[in-house]
C-alpha positions as CSV (number, residue, x, y, z in Angstrom):
1,M,0.0,0.0,0.0
2,R,1.3,3.5,-0.9
3,S,2.3,5.5,2.2
4,T,1.2,9.1,2.5
5,P,4.1,11.6,2.8
6,D,4.2,14.5,5.3
7,M,4.8,17.2,2.6
8,M,3.4,17.7,-0.9
9,R,3.7,20.0,-3.9
10,A,1.0,22.6,-4.1
11,V,0.4,25.8,-6.1
12,V,0.4,28.8,-3.9
13,I,-0.4,32.5,-4.5
14,P,2.1,34.7,-2.6
15,N,0.3,37.9,-3.7
16,P,-2.7,38.7,-5.8
17,G,-2.0,39.4,-9.5
18,G,-1.4,37.8,-12.9
19,P,-0.7,34.2,-13.8
20,E,2.9,34.6,-12.8
21,M,1.7,34.7,-9.2
22,L,1.0,30.9,-9.3
23,V,4.1,29.2,-8.0
24,V,4.7,25.6,-6.8
25,G,5.7,25.3,-3.1
26,Q,5.7,22.8,-0.3
27,R,2.7,22.4,2.0
28,P,1.9,19.8,4.7
29,V,-0.3,17.0,3.4
30,P,-3.8,17.7,4.9
31,Q,-5.5,15.2,7.0
32,P,-9.2,14.2,6.6
33,G,-11.5,15.0,9.4
34,P,-14.9,13.4,10.2
35,G,-16.9,12.8,7.0
36,E,-13.9,13.5,4.8
37,V,-11.5,11.6,2.5
38,L,-8.0,12.4,1.5
39,I,-7.5,12.1,-2.3
40,R,-4.1,11.5,-4.0
41,V,-4.7,13.9,-6.9
42,V,-3.9,12.7,-10.4
43,A,-5.5,15.7,-12.2
44,A,-7.2,18.9,-11.2
45,G,-9.6,21.0,-13.3
46,V,-9.0,24.7,-13.9
47,N,-12.0,27.0,-13.6
48,R,-12.7,30.7,-13.9
49,P,-13.2,31.1,-10.1
50,D,-9.5,30.1,-9.8
51,I,-8.6,33.1,-11.8
52,L,-10.7,35.4,-9.7
53,Q,-9.1,34.0,-6.5
54,R,-5.6,34.5,-8.0
55,R,-6.5,38.2,-8.7
56,G,-7.6,38.6,-5.1
57,V,-11.3,39.2,-5.8
58,Y,-12.8,35.8,-4.9
59,P,-11.2,34.6,-1.6
60,P,-11.9,31.1,-0.3
61,P,-14.6,30.6,2.3
62,A,-13.6,30.8,5.9
63,G,-11.6,27.8,7.0
64,V,-10.8,26.7,3.5
65,T,-7.2,26.3,2.3
66,D,-5.8,29.1,0.2
67,V,-4.5,26.6,-2.4
68,P,-6.7,27.1,-5.5
69,G,-8.6,24.4,-7.3
70,L,-12.3,23.4,-7.1
71,E,-12.3,19.9,-8.7
72,V,-10.0,16.9,-8.6
73,A,-9.7,13.3,-9.7
74,G,-7.4,10.6,-8.2
75,T,-7.5,7.8,-5.7
76,V,-8.6,7.7,-2.0
77,A,-5.5,7.8,0.2
78,S,-7.2,7.8,3.6
79,V,-10.7,8.0,5.0
80,G,-11.8,10.0,8.1
81,S,-14.3,8.8,10.5
82,G,-17.8,8.7,9.0
83,G,-16.3,8.7,5.5
84,G,-19.1,6.5,4.2
85,A,-18.4,3.6,1.8
86,W,-15.2,5.0,0.3
87,R,-12.1,2.8,0.7
88,V,-8.4,3.4,0.2
89,G,-7.6,3.0,-3.5
90,D,-11.0,3.9,-4.8
91,P,-10.8,6.0,-8.0
92,V,-12.9,9.2,-7.4
93,C,-13.5,12.7,-8.6
94,A,-14.7,15.4,-6.3
95,L,-16.0,18.9,-5.9
96,V,-14.0,20.8,-3.3
97,S,-14.0,24.4,-2.0
98,G,-10.3,24.7,-2.5
99,G,-7.0,22.8,-2.5
100,G,-7.2,21.1,-5.9
101,Y,-3.9,22.4,-7.3
102,A,-1.9,20.0,-5.0
103,E,-0.7,16.4,-4.8
104,Y,-3.2,15.7,-2.0
105,C,-6.6,17.2,-1.3
106,V,-9.3,16.7,1.3
107,A,-12.8,16.4,0.1
108,P,-16.2,15.9,1.9
109,A,-17.1,12.3,1.3
110,G,-20.6,13.3,0.1
111,Q,-19.0,15.4,-2.7
112,C,-17.0,12.5,-4.1
113,L,-18.2,10.5,-7.1
114,P,-16.7,7.3,-8.6
115,V,-14.7,7.9,-11.8
116,P,-17.1,6.8,-14.5
117,R,-16.2,3.7,-16.3
118,G,-14.4,4.5,-19.6
119,V,-13.3,7.9,-18.4
120,D,-9.7,8.5,-17.6
121,M,-8.5,10.7,-14.7
122,V,-8.0,13.8,-16.8
123,G,-11.5,13.6,-18.1
124,A,-12.9,12.8,-14.6
125,A,-11.1,15.9,-13.2
126,S,-13.0,18.1,-15.8
127,L,-16.4,16.9,-14.5
128,P,-17.3,18.0,-11.0
129,E,-17.4,21.8,-11.0
130,T,-19.3,22.1,-14.3
131,Y,-21.6,19.2,-13.8
132,F,-22.6,20.2,-10.2
133,T,-23.1,23.8,-11.5
134,V,-25.2,22.9,-14.5
135,W,-27.3,20.3,-12.7
136,S,-28.0,22.7,-9.8
137,N,-28.9,25.7,-12.0
138,V,-30.6,24.2,-15.1
139,F,-32.2,21.1,-13.7
140,D,-32.9,22.1,-10.0
141,R,-33.1,25.9,-9.9
142,A,-34.6,26.5,-13.3
143,A,-36.4,23.1,-13.2
144,I,-36.3,22.7,-16.9
145,R,-39.3,20.5,-17.9
146,P,-39.9,18.0,-20.7
147,G,-40.4,19.8,-24.0
148,E,-38.8,23.0,-22.9
149,T,-35.9,24.8,-24.7
150,L,-32.6,26.0,-23.4
151,L,-30.2,28.8,-24.5
152,V,-26.7,28.5,-23.3
153,Q,-24.7,31.8,-23.3
154,G,-21.0,30.9,-23.7
155,G,-21.6,27.4,-25.2
156,S,-18.0,26.6,-25.8
157,S,-16.9,27.1,-22.2
158,G,-16.5,24.3,-19.7
159,I,-20.0,25.0,-18.3
160,G,-21.4,25.4,-21.8
161,V,-20.2,22.1,-23.3
162,C,-21.7,20.4,-20.2
163,A,-25.0,22.2,-20.4
164,I,-25.4,21.5,-24.1
165,Q,-24.7,17.8,-23.8
166,L,-26.9,17.3,-20.7
167,A,-29.9,19.1,-22.0
168,R,-29.7,17.3,-25.3
169,A,-29.3,13.9,-23.5
170,F,-32.5,14.6,-21.7
171,G,-34.4,15.5,-24.9
172,H,-34.4,19.3,-24.8
173,R,-34.0,21.6,-27.8
174,V,-30.8,23.6,-27.2
175,F,-29.3,26.8,-28.7
176,A,-26.0,28.3,-27.8
177,T,-23.9,31.4,-28.4
178,A,-20.1,31.4,-28.9
179,G,-17.4,33.8,-30.2
180,S,-16.0,32.2,-33.3
181,P,-17.0,29.9,-36.2
182,E,-14.9,27.1,-34.7
183,K,-16.6,27.4,-31.4
184,C,-20.0,27.5,-32.9
185,L,-19.2,24.4,-34.9
186,A,-18.1,22.7,-31.7
187,C,-21.3,23.6,-29.9
188,E,-23.4,22.2,-32.7
189,S,-21.3,19.0,-32.8
190,L,-22.1,18.6,-29.1
191,G,-25.9,18.9,-29.7
192,A,-26.8,22.5,-30.0
193,E,-29.4,22.9,-32.8
194,R,-27.9,26.2,-33.7
195,S,-24.9,28.1,-32.3
196,I,-24.9,31.9,-32.8
197,N,-21.7,33.8,-33.3
198,Y,-22.3,36.8,-31.0
199,R,-19.6,38.8,-32.7
200,T,-21.4,38.8,-36.0
201,E,-25.0,38.1,-35.2
202,D,-27.6,39.4,-32.8
203,F,-28.5,36.4,-30.7
204,A,-32.0,37.7,-29.9
205,V,-32.9,38.1,-33.6
206,V,-31.7,34.6,-34.4
207,I,-33.5,33.1,-31.5
208,R,-36.7,34.7,-32.6
209,D,-36.3,33.2,-36.0
210,L,-35.6,29.7,-34.5
211,A,-38.0,29.6,-31.6
212,G,-40.7,31.8,-32.9
213,S,-42.9,34.1,-30.9
214,R,-42.8,31.7,-27.9
215,G,-39.1,32.2,-27.3
216,V,-37.0,29.9,-25.1
217,D,-37.9,28.6,-21.7
218,V,-34.6,28.7,-19.9
219,I,-31.5,30.8,-20.4
220,L,-28.2,29.9,-18.7
221,D,-26.2,33.1,-18.5
222,M,-22.6,33.7,-17.5
223,V,-22.4,37.1,-19.2
224,G,-25.0,39.4,-17.7
225,G,-24.5,43.1,-18.4
226,E,-26.2,44.6,-21.5
227,H,-27.3,41.1,-22.6
228,V,-30.0,40.9,-20.0
229,G,-32.6,43.2,-21.6
230,R,-32.5,41.2,-24.8
231,E,-32.6,37.9,-22.9
232,L,-35.9,39.0,-21.3
233,D,-37.3,39.8,-24.7
234,I,-36.7,36.2,-26.0
235,L,-37.8,34.4,-22.8
236,A,-41.1,32.5,-23.1
237,D,-43.9,33.3,-20.7
238,D,-43.0,31.8,-17.4
239,G,-39.4,31.6,-18.6
240,R,-36.4,31.5,-16.3
241,L,-33.1,33.4,-16.7
242,V,-30.4,31.8,-14.5
243,F,-27.2,33.7,-13.8
244,I,-24.0,31.9,-12.8
245,S,-21.5,34.7,-13.5
246,Y,-21.4,38.2,-15.0
247,L,-18.4,38.4,-17.3
248,G,-20.1,41.2,-19.2
249,G,-20.9,43.2,-16.2
250,R,-22.7,42.9,-12.8
251,Y,-25.4,45.6,-13.5
252,A,-28.2,45.5,-16.0
253,T,-31.4,47.5,-16.7
254,I,-34.6,45.5,-16.8
255,D,-38.2,46.1,-17.8
256,I,-40.0,45.1,-14.7
257,D,-43.3,45.2,-16.6
258,Q,-42.1,42.2,-18.6
259,L,-41.6,40.2,-15.3
260,L,-45.1,41.1,-14.2
261,R,-47.0,40.5,-17.4
262,R,-45.1,37.3,-18.4
263,R,-44.3,35.9,-15.0
264,L,-40.5,35.8,-15.7
265,V,-38.1,34.5,-13.1
266,L,-34.6,35.9,-12.7
267,T,-32.4,33.8,-10.4
268,G,-28.9,32.7,-10.0
269,S,-26.4,30.9,-7.7
270,A,-22.8,30.5,-6.7
271,L,-21.8,27.0,-5.5
272,R,-18.6,27.3,-3.6
273,A,-20.0,28.6,-0.3
274,R,-23.1,26.4,-0.2
275,P,-23.4,23.8,2.6
276,Q,-21.9,20.4,2.2
277,A,-25.3,18.8,2.5
278,F,-26.6,20.8,-0.4
279,K,-23.7,19.7,-2.6
280,A,-24.0,16.1,-1.5
281,A,-27.6,16.1,-2.7
282,I,-26.4,17.3,-6.1
283,A,-23.7,14.6,-6.1
284,Q,-26.4,11.9,-5.5
285,S,-28.5,13.3,-8.3
286,L,-25.5,13.2,-10.7
287,R,-24.7,9.7,-9.7
288,D,-28.3,8.5,-10.3
289,R,-29.1,10.5,-13.4
290,V,-25.9,11.6,-15.2
291,W,-23.2,9.1,-14.4
292,P,-25.0,6.4,-16.4
293,L,-25.0,8.8,-19.4
294,L,-21.2,9.3,-19.1
295,E,-20.7,5.5,-18.9
296,A,-22.8,5.0,-22.0
297,Q,-20.9,7.9,-23.7
298,Q,-24.1,9.8,-24.3
299,V,-22.3,12.7,-22.7
300,R,-18.5,13.0,-22.6
301,P,-15.7,15.1,-21.1
302,V,-14.4,17.8,-23.4
303,V,-10.8,18.6,-22.5
304,H,-9.1,21.3,-24.6
305,A,-5.6,21.1,-23.1
306,T,-3.6,19.8,-20.1
307,F,-0.6,21.2,-18.3
308,P,1.7,19.8,-15.6
309,L,1.1,21.3,-12.1
310,E,4.3,23.4,-12.5
311,Q,2.7,25.2,-15.5
312,A,-0.5,26.3,-13.8
313,S,0.3,29.8,-14.9
314,R,0.2,28.7,-18.6
315,A,-3.2,27.1,-17.9
316,H,-4.5,30.4,-16.6
317,V,-3.0,32.4,-19.5
318,L,-4.9,30.0,-21.9
319,M,-8.2,30.4,-20.0
320,E,-7.9,34.2,-19.8
321,G,-7.2,34.2,-23.6
322,G,-10.6,32.7,-24.2
323,T,-9.6,30.5,-27.2
324,H,-10.2,27.2,-25.5
325,I,-13.2,24.9,-26.1
326,G,-14.2,22.9,-23.1
327,K,-12.0,22.3,-20.0
328,I,-8.4,22.9,-19.1
329,V,-6.8,20.4,-16.7
330,L,-3.6,20.2,-14.6
331,R,-1.7,16.9,-14.5
332,V,-0.6,16.6,-10.9
333,M,0.9,13.2,-10.2
334,A,3.5,12.0,-12.7
335,G,3.5,8.5,-14.1
336,H,-0.3,7.9,-14.2
337,E,-1.5,5.9,-17.2
338,P,-5.1,6.3,-18.4
339,E,-7.4,3.4,-17.8
340,A,-7.8,0.9,-20.6
341,G,-10.4,2.0,-23.1
342,S,-10.5,5.6,-22.0
343,R,-9.2,8.6,-23.9
344,Q,-8.5,12.2,-23.3
345,M,-10.7,14.3,-25.5
346,A,-8.6,17.1,-27.1
347,S,-11.5,17.9,-29.4
348,V,-15.2,17.7,-29.2
349,P,-17.0,14.4,-29.7
350,E,-19.0,13.4,-32.7
351,R,-22.7,14.4,-32.3
352,H,-25.0,11.6,-31.2
């Protein structure tokens, strides 16, 4: 059995700033408390909240490590009391509140999921943050119903490629926006009926042509800002606009009369600070409803690029450049070979 060392490599942020502030240092290996497991990290997903933390505008919640990283995949190294059915050596992926950019990471047992059959560790590390977020916002908060339509703003992002695939897998009509012809093609290959290049087309005009006077039932928005007024215009009566970020600005002007007349709902959420029980419930829904789809390859990880832990700064440069499609992943532990039959997806899958 592999012994756990006292010290580990971890990415630290000595001072807020640019990507060059990400440096690899030595930290003590954390110990799992009650209801937690210690994961030997093989790969860790890179997400936009990591960039905000690096800039100093999105600090970790109280009591959470300052090591960035919100999702990992690896093997269970040890289990705290009350750690459920997890055993040392189990391959898992997990949503965490921090600590992913390190060789070892503590995770609540309820936020761990088995690595899906046929998915390698790199692909598994790309799943938790996006799948938890999409399930919580599209399927729980917006409660998308059979026969309803979804518009994904930012369809080529990690969140976007997940939302498109999941909504299509559950039989919904999906539209998306993206910022280049290549990204639009990728969204359509993943299941979007039409992807709109927001640099050359007005998404509201196109959606009106596609969805007719009814509009779309749910919009997943990570842009905000000046988009919001036009989003309200294309929502169906009783439609739901769900915010998960505001890359285009945190303020918007809305026509309240539209909300009153057409019973529109504006909502949103951030996942990181939510209680563990809330996230554990999402994990159970994913295990029951979504993990079978991953194992049947009806939905798949989309990994654009990987970098070794020491090159976390390059991963952040790529994410901030906005040219990627899907997820960016850090390779943490050296010498890991993918499972038989699995593959890293450097490009989008064929449409099913």
